[in-house]
Backbone bond lengths (Angstrom), bond angles and torsions (degrees), N, CA, C in turn:
res aa  C-N    CA-C-N  psi(-1)  N-CA   C-N-CA  omega(-1)  CA-C   N-CA-C  phi
1 M - - - 1.452 - - 1.519 109.18 -
2 S 1.311 115.78 128.25 1.453 122.70 -174.78 1.528 110.37 -108.36
3 V 1.311 115.55 163.58 1.459 120.61 174.16 1.524 109.06 -68.63
4 Y 1.324 116.90 -31.82 1.457 122.83 -178.25 1.532 110.83 -96.81
5 D 1.310 117.15 61.63 1.462 121.65 176.57 1.525 109.81 -76.43
6 I 1.310 116.45 160.25 1.460 121.45 177.40 1.529 108.69 -65.55
7 G 1.333 115.60 128.14 1.458 121.95 -177.13 1.519 113.45 98.90
8 R 1.315 118.45 -7.17 1.473 121.97 179.79 1.518 110.08 -69.76
9 V 1.317 117.51 135.35 1.456 122.92 175.98 1.522 107.60 -86.80
10 C 1.335 116.25 132.23 1.457 122.35 -179.34 1.520 109.48 -131.43
11 V 1.333 115.88 165.86 1.456 123.16 173.44 1.519 107.19 -114.54
12 K 1.325 117.06 130.41 1.464 120.45 174.99 1.525 108.00 -73.77
13 T 1.321 116.98 133.60 1.460 120.24 -176.84 1.520 113.54 -105.58
14 T 1.328 118.11 -16.28 1.465 121.12 179.51 1.523 109.69 -136.71
15 G 1.319 114.86 166.38 1.455 120.53 177.23 1.510 113.08 89.96
16 R 1.325 115.32 -175.84 1.471 120.63 -176.43 1.516 112.62 -67.92
17 E 1.325 117.29 -20.60 1.467 121.20 179.87 1.526 112.16 -102.77
18 A 1.318 117.28 21.13 1.466 121.45 -178.91 1.530 110.25 -59.67
19 G 1.326 115.67 135.25 1.455 121.79 179.82 1.514 113.97 90.32
20 K 1.321 117.98 -2.55 1.464 120.99 -179.45 1.526 110.02 -99.78
21 Y 1.325 115.10 148.76 1.455 121.51 -179.75 1.529 110.21 -82.67
22 C 1.321 115.97 146.33 1.457 121.80 177.11 1.525 109.21 -144.04
23 I 1.316 115.52 169.21 1.461 123.17 -179.27 1.523 108.46 -120.10
24 V 1.334 117.50 137.44 1.460 121.83 175.50 1.531 107.51 -77.47
25 V 1.347 116.00 120.18 1.457 122.10 -177.60 1.521 110.95 -99.69
26 D 1.339 117.35 -36.91 1.457 121.52 -177.57 1.525 108.57 -157.48
27 I 1.323 115.80 154.46 1.457 121.61 175.65 1.519 106.61 -105.82
28 I 1.332 116.72 115.58 1.458 121.77 -174.79 1.522 110.89 -80.10
29 D 1.320 117.27 -54.51 1.467 122.39 176.33 1.522 108.17 -156.25
30 K 1.322 117.29 -161.84 1.463 119.77 -174.51 1.526 113.33 -70.81
31 N 1.338 118.82 -14.30 1.461 121.46 -179.07 1.522 114.58 -112.90
32 Y 1.326 117.51 -23.71 1.457 119.84 -171.38 1.521 113.24 -122.99
33 I 1.342 113.61 147.34 1.456 123.30 -178.03 1.527 107.47 -131.67
34 L 1.318 117.62 141.57 1.456 121.72 174.28 1.526 107.97 -88.91
35 I 1.336 116.12 125.83 1.468 120.92 -177.77 1.525 109.81 -122.32
36 D 1.319 115.25 161.24 1.459 122.84 176.59 1.521 106.52 -159.43
37 G 1.316 117.35 160.98 1.454 119.70 178.59 1.510 112.07 -175.13
38 L 1.319 115.96 -173.91 1.456 121.17 -179.30 1.526 111.14 -72.07
39 N 1.329 117.94 -41.43 1.464 122.44 -179.22 1.521 112.44 -110.97
40 V 1.322 117.34 10.01 1.461 122.65 -176.57 1.521 108.72 -124.82
41 R 1.324 115.84 131.50 1.462 120.08 176.07 1.514 110.08 -69.90
42 R 1.334 116.17 152.18 1.465 120.50 175.09 1.519 107.32 -68.90
43 R 1.325 115.62 122.27 1.452 120.63 -178.20 1.511 111.30 -161.04
44 R 1.300 114.57 166.54 1.460 122.44 175.12 1.525 106.97 -83.66
45 A 1.328 116.87 134.97 1.461 121.39 179.70 1.521 109.27 -135.39
46 N 1.307 115.56 146.13 1.456 121.53 175.05 1.528 107.55 -73.64
47 Y 1.314 117.00 136.06 1.467 119.64 -178.51 1.519 111.78 -64.10
48 K 1.334 118.17 -21.45 1.467 121.61 178.09 1.528 111.71 -70.59
49 H 1.326 117.22 -16.42 1.459 121.95 -178.92 1.527 112.33 -99.03
50 L 1.336 116.65 13.39 1.466 122.25 -179.87 1.521 109.83 -125.71
51 E 1.318 115.60 147.35 1.459 121.96 175.21 1.525 107.39 -122.48
52 P 1.342 118.28 110.27 1.470 119.57 -178.86 1.528 111.28 -71.32
53 I 1.335 116.04 147.66 1.461 120.89 174.73 1.530 107.50 -118.83
54 T 1.307 117.11 178.22 1.463 121.07 -171.68 1.519 113.64 -72.42
55 E 1.326 118.75 -27.20 1.456 120.98 -176.76 1.526 111.54 -73.62
56 S 1.319 114.90 150.83 1.459 121.43 172.14 1.521 107.97 -150.13
57 I 1.330 115.65 160.84 1.457 120.92 178.34 1.522 108.36 -123.15
58 E 1.309 116.01 163.82 1.463 122.56 -177.05 1.521 108.34 -95.81
59 I 1.345 117.02 102.78 1.460 122.32 175.28 1.522 109.35 -135.34
60 K 1.327 115.65 163.84 1.462 121.38 175.92 1.518 109.28 -92.13
61 K 1.309 116.62 159.30 1.460 122.69 178.07 1.522 109.29 -60.03
62 G 1.345 116.29 128.84 1.459 121.10 178.75 1.509 114.16 74.81
63 A 1.319 118.90 24.23 1.467 122.65 -178.36 1.526 110.71 -60.17
64 S 1.337 116.24 148.47 1.458 120.68 179.17 1.527 110.15 -75.60
65 H 1.333 115.16 168.40 1.462 120.40 -178.68 1.535 110.96 -63.08
66 T 1.319 117.93 -38.44 1.470 120.47 179.40 1.534 111.03 -67.78
67 D 1.342 117.30 -36.32 1.468 120.30 175.87 1.528 110.89 -64.27
68 I 1.320 116.06 -39.06 1.468 120.79 179.88 1.526 110.16 -66.85
69 E 1.336 117.03 -43.95 1.466 120.36 177.83 1.525 110.93 -59.52
70 A 1.330 117.40 -42.44 1.471 121.46 179.90 1.529 110.87 -65.33
71 A 1.334 117.58 -40.43 1.464 120.99 179.69 1.520 111.27 -67.83
72 I 1.326 117.26 -35.25 1.473 121.07 177.76 1.526 109.79 -65.62
73 K 1.320 117.08 -44.24 1.466 120.63 178.93 1.519 111.20 -65.77
74 K 1.334 116.66 -38.19 1.460 120.74 178.80 1.526 111.49 -64.49
75 A 1.346 116.73 -36.90 1.460 121.75 179.05 1.531 112.20 -83.45
76 K 1.345 116.71 -1.08 1.472 122.87 179.24 1.527 112.12 57.98
77 L 1.335 115.91 41.53 1.461 121.40 178.31 1.525 111.83 -110.75
78 D 1.340 118.02 8.76 1.457 119.78 -174.05 1.528 113.26 -64.28
79 K 1.328 119.49 -37.59 1.469 120.86 177.51 1.522 111.23 -65.89
80 K 1.327 116.04 -44.27 1.459 119.91 -178.69 1.523 111.44 -64.77
81 L 1.330 117.53 -40.80 1.457 120.71 -176.21 1.524 113.07 -74.39
82 K 1.310 118.36 -12.76 1.468 121.11 175.00 1.522 111.62 -88.10
83 E 1.327 117.59 -11.47 1.457 121.70 178.80 1.518 110.61 -72.92
84 I 1.328 114.85 161.83 1.468 121.08 173.69 1.503 107.53 -119.13
85 V 1.333 116.52 128.24 1.456 123.18 -177.73 1.522 108.08 -93.28
86 S 1.325 117.03 138.84 1.468 118.80 176.09 1.522 108.60 -81.74
87 I 1.326 115.83 127.24 1.454 123.14 -179.84 1.523 107.69 -96.68
88 P 1.342 118.21 122.90 1.464 119.65 178.81 1.526 110.58 -67.24
89 T 1.321 116.08 138.46 1.463 120.60 177.76 1.513 109.95 -87.72
90 K 1.303 115.83 152.27 1.466 120.88 -177.17 1.497 111.89 -90.33
């Protein structure tokens, strides 16, 4: 069992989508994870560029974007996932 399980809510820490929430959709290999979200495009991301949080949603591996949106609404996390978190700079 990993910290980056399918359905885990994470915050992107680097890149153009830094500070936005995303959902782990699939685990590609030991370095990369497939993510998707309300404000994040579906893409491959390095796990080092994500910070997992305590929330998670119930989805299947490789779920479509519409399935993810429905699961977010069902878990009542849609307001939180539209927020942008400020990432402290080093």
